[in-house]
N, C-alpha and C positions, 0 to 999 in steps of 0.2 A: 503493500499499499504505499510505499515512499517513504522517504526521510523526513516529510514534514512532520511527522509524528514519531516519537521514540515509544510511544504506547498507541499504536493506532486502532482506529475501528474501521469497519466496513463503511458505515455512514459517513465517517470523515473522508474515507478515501474517495467516495462518489461525490462527495461536496466539494474537494478539491481537485479532482481529477488526477490522483495520485497514481503512481505506477509507471514512471517513465522507463524503468528498466525493462518492463515485459513488452518487447516489441511484437513478439507472436501474438500475444493476448490483447495487448492494447491497455491503456490507463484503466482505473476503476470507471465504469459505466454500466448503467443499465436503464432502459425504458420502462422497466416493470418494478413498480416501488408502491409503498404504501406511507404516505407523507402527509402532515398538517400545513395548511397554509392559512395567511389571512387574506380575505379578498378586498376589492376596493371599498366595500361597505364596512369592513372592519370586522366582518364575521370569520370565525374560525371554520375552516372547510378541511374535510377527511378527503384524501384523492386515493382511490384504490385502482391501481393499474396492474397488480400482480399478476393477474390472468392465472389464478391458482384454482379456479372453478369451486370456490367455496360454497357458494349458494346458501348464505347465512343470514338473509333478510337484507342485509346492507347493499348486497348486489342485485337483489330481487326487487328493491323499492321502483315502482313505476312512475314515471314523469306524470304530473297532473292528481296524484294521490293527495289525501289529507294528511298532514303532517301530526305526527305521533312523537312527541319527544321522548316518553317512556320506552316505546316499541324502538326507536332509533337509537336510544343508548344501551338497551339490550342488545340489538343487533351487532353494534360496536364491540361490546363487551363479548360476546360469543366470538367475533371475529378474532378479537386479542387472545383469547383463550385457545382458538384453533392455531393460531400461529405460534404460540408459546409451546404447544404441548405437541405440535406435528399432526395432530389429529384431524382427519377429513381433508388432508391436501391431496391433490389429484396428480401427483408426479409432474407438476409443472403444466397440466393441461387441463382445461375445463372438461366436464362430461359431454359425451356425444351429444345428448338432448339438448345443450346449449350451444351446439355448434351449427354451423349451417350446412344444409343438405349435401355440398359438394365436400365438405370436409370429413362428414361422417362416411360419406361413399369410399372417399380416399382411405380412410382407417379400416373400412370393412376390406377393401382391395389389398390392403398390405397385411391381412390377417391379425389385425389388433384387437384386444379385448374391447368388447361394446362399452364398457365404461372409460374408454382412453382414446385420445386422438394423438396424432404426431405433434410432437414439440415444434418441429420445424414448420409444420403447416399452421399452427396456431400458436405462435409464440406471444403470449400476452393478449388473450382473446378480448378482453372488455376493461374498459376505463371509465369509472363512474365517480363523481364529484358530489358530495353530500354534506350540507351545512351541517355544523357541529349541533345546532339546536333544532334540527329536523329542517322540512322544506321552507321556503320563503313565503311571504304573505299570498303568493298567487299559488302556492301548494307545489311549486316544480322544484325539481333537483336536476342538476345538468347530468347528462348521461350520454356515453357514447357507446353505440352497439356495433357488432359485426367484428370481423376478424381483423384487426389492426396489424396483426404480426409484430409485435414490438420486439426488438431485440434485446436480450439480456447481456449483451456487450457490445463494443463499438465493431461492427462487422467490417466497416470500410477501412479501418485503421491501419491494417499491414498492407493493404493496397496502396494508401496514400503514402506511407513511410518508403514504401519500393519505387515511387513515381520520382525519378531523378532528372529527367529531361524534359524539355518543354516549359510551357507555363507553370506546370506543376512543381518542377524542380526549383522554381524560385519562391515557393511557398514554404511556410513553416509547418512541419509534421504534427508538432504538439507545442502549445504556449498557453501561459497561465489565463490569458483572456479569451480562451476559445470557449464559448458558451454553447457549442454544438449540442444539440438533443434537448429533450424536455426536461424541467425539473423531476429530480432534485440534483442532476448532474451539474456540476460547477456552481451550484446554490450558494455555497460559502456561508452557510449558517441561516440563509433567509428562509428556509422551510425547515420542519422538524421531520427528519426521517426516522421511520418506525420500523420498516422492513423493506428488503430488497432481494430481488431473484437475480441469479447471475449464472452465466454459462460454465459449463465445467470444460476442462481440456485435457488432452491426453498425457499422461506422466511419461517422460522420456525412460527409455529402457537404459541408456547410456548418455552421459555428459562429458564432453572433453572440455576442460577449462585451458583457453589459450592466452599467454601474456606475450603480445606483440610489442616489441620495442621498435621505435621509429625514431629515424634521425630527423625528420621534418614534419610539419603538420601536413604537407602535401601527401606524403607517404601514410599518414594515419587517415587522411581521407580515401586513399586508394583502398586501405583495408576495409573502411565503412562500405564503400561501393561494392567490393567483392562479397561482403556479407548480405547485401541487398539486391545482388545480382540476379537471383534465380525466382524473384518474386516471394509472395507470401508463403508457399510451401516450402521454400529452403531457408527460411529465416532462422538465425539461431535465436537461443532463448533470451540473451542480451548481448549488448555491445556497449561497454562504458569507456571513459576517456580520462585520463589523469596526466598532467604534464609532471616533470620531475619535481618541480617545487611543491606540487602537491604531496606528493608521496613523501619527501623530505619533511614537510610539515606534519603529517600525520605521525612519522616516526620521532618526530622532535616534540609533539604536545600531546598525540593522542594514544601513546601506548596503554595508557590506564583504561580508556574506553574500549579499544580492541580487546584488551585482556578480560574486561568484565563481561563482555558480549562472549567471547569465546569459552569461557569457562562457566560463566552463569547463565547464559541465555538471555533472550529479551525480555522475560518474564519480570523481573524486577526493575528493569529500565524505567517505567513509568513512576514508581516509587521514588528511586534515585534523583530523576528529573524534578519531582515535585519538592524533593528535600533541598534540592539545589536552588530552586525558585525561592524557596522560603529563607533560606540564608541569604540569598541576594536582597530579599526585601527587609533584612533587619535593619532598624533605624540605629545603626552602630558604624563608627567610621571603618571604611575599608572592608564593610561586610559584602558590598557588590563585586562579585569577581573572584571572592577569597578562595572558594573551591576549585576553581580555575588556576588560579595563581599556585595554590598547593598541587594540584595535578601536573602543572608544568615544573614545579620545582623537583617531585619525585618520578619524573617521566624516565630520565636516565638511569634510575635504579630499575626499571621494569625491562623484560625481555623485548627484544625487537620485534616489529609487527610482522615482518617478512622473513622467511628462511634466508640465510647468506647468500645463495646463488641468485635469487629472485631480487634482493635488494641490491646487488651490483649490478644486475641488469637494468634496474629501474633509473639507477645513477648513471647509467652509460650514456643514455641517449636522453634527449629533451621530451619526448612524446611516447606514451604507453597507452595500449588498446587492450582491453580485458574482455576476451569474447567467451561466452558459455555455447558451445556448439552442441547439439542435441540430436540422437537418434531416436526414433519413435518404433522402429522394429527391428528386432534381433537381427543381425547380419554376421554369420560365421565368419565370413571372409575379413571382415573389418579388422578382428583381433590380428590376423596375419598380416594384413598390408598396413596396418596402422604404423605411422612412425612413434617411436618411443625414446625421445632423447632423454638421456638421464644427466646431461650437463648442457647449460646453456650454450657454451661454446661450441659444442658439437651439434646443436637441433638444427642449424641452418642448412646443413649439407646432408641430412639425412634423408633416406628414401622415403618416398609417399606412397609406394605400392602400386604404381598404375598411372593411367592416363588421367585426364581432367573430366571424365564423365561421371554423371551422378549413379552409375551402378554399383560400382565396387567399393565397399567400406562404408556405404551408407551416407546420410546427411552430413555428419560431422566430418568425416574424412574428404568428402567432397569439398566442404568449406575450406578446409585447410589447403587444399590443392589451389581452390579459387584465390585465396589470400596470396599463396606465393607466385601464382602467375601474375595477379595485378600488380605485384611490387618488384617482380623480378626485373623490369625494364628500366627502373630507377638506377642510374649511375651517378657518381661523383659523390665527394666527401659531403656528409651531412645529410644523405638520403637513405643512409643504409637501414635494411629492415632484418629484423632478426625474431624467429618464432619460437616459442618454447611452450610444450604442453605440460602443463602442471598436472602430473599423474597422482601425486598423493592427495586425497580428498580433504585431508586437514590443511594442508597448504594452499588448496585452491579456496577453502573457506576463509582462510587469512587473508587472501588477496582481495576478495569482496567485502572483507571487513575494513579493509584500507581505504576502497571506496567510499563505503557507507561513512566512515568517520572522519571524512574530508572537512565537511562543515563543521562539527564540533571542534575538531583539532585546530582549525584556523581561529575560532573565538578563544580557545585555551591558550594558543600562541600569543594572540594580540594582549590578553592579560599578563600572561606571563612576562613579556619583553615591554610591556608599557607602551605600546603602540595603538594608534587609531585604527580600526579596521573597516573596511567598506565591503559589503557583500552585494553584488549585482545578479540576478537572476534574469537571463535574456535568452532568446531564442534567435537561431540563426535559420537561413532558407537552407534547404537540403543540399543544394549544389554548391555551397561556400565552403572553400578550403583554407581559408585565411582566418588568422586570429583579428579580432577587432583593436583597431590601434587607439591609444590613449589620444586625447586632444591634446595639441601642442600647446606648449606653456605650463603644463602641470609639472610638479615636482616629481622626480622619480619615485616609485613606490619602494619601500624596503623589499617588498617581494610580492609577485603578482600570481596567484594560483589560478589555474583553469581546469575544469574539470566537469564532467556533464554525460548525459546520456547520449552516447556517440551515435547510436542507431537512429534515433529520431530527431538529431540536431547537429 
């Protein structure tokens, strides 16, 4: 759900469009939700576009009926009980009796049980808006009937990410002001999200974590284009970018956070962050930033964030791309053909086990070939590219923690060194392969960190 929250919720993720790492699935998004809003007249409305076929009075209320506050409150309470208990939900689809004849016929033709219809054909069957106090003076309630086929994920996101040429290439794939889709997406707290329905995705049978060390931003851009070249079906799980200054800052000020998550997991992070905020708000001299300064002072006593070989590789060149390439079907030939460099200095010349096609070795090995082919034409000092597969799952997890800890480590470093920090969150067109230049006349910063979701930005 993204690093906006260290103790995130699904509703928070949908409200802020979190999840830029997930280029296959897209950010947190759904058109199927139960949420409360305030209309222009100041009335609280309960909006139900879950499409779960509950049939609990709230969904059966007819436009033009007489308002009955007690009946409506009872229906709402029954709906909430069903959602809390999971009883009465119809596998994401409404009963066939509620579906149009063509949907029922399609379900019968597919040999589905008579009480179910296909979720792809009826994704989010109906959306109804009912005022909290019952119907208005005219006795009406907003009601939308028919197969709206609302999506439980951003179905066009992967295609938009992969469109790198033409007018679409000059667009931003993902940005904070993107209000695409109905509420509660990107609502940022303007509605009260009560429940959401989300699509599920296949779990990869194998993941190859690749650390790609690049001598230039142009080379890093070529790595990104290679990752997106095969379209939505060939996308890796994630593509993240860190410059060398970012990796150094995390190791210089973020070892404590990386160690806590590594050994304690994410569960206590919310409580730790709440405690940090309470200390910052104490009416005492030097209270604000105290825990960050302590974390900075004890940082050298803690173990490094990365294994020695990867730390040396990160410092060797200015740009680093972290790729999670996934296979979703077992491929016996992959284990035989896959390169398995044991040392970074040997990885760039290791055999990739075949040609560039997508047949041998699965998606992950095909992606590794594409990255090498896309960067082999770069010549000259400063354009070198070195690809290392991080074979140890524990080391791969440490790599991702370094990327996750970048923003908190920047704050800790600023407090520890007594420096003024400025964080800017910006989106770039997909075709851009140059770093934004600082305006002329500004003092040179002590350090400039650049990191981001490289697959979509």
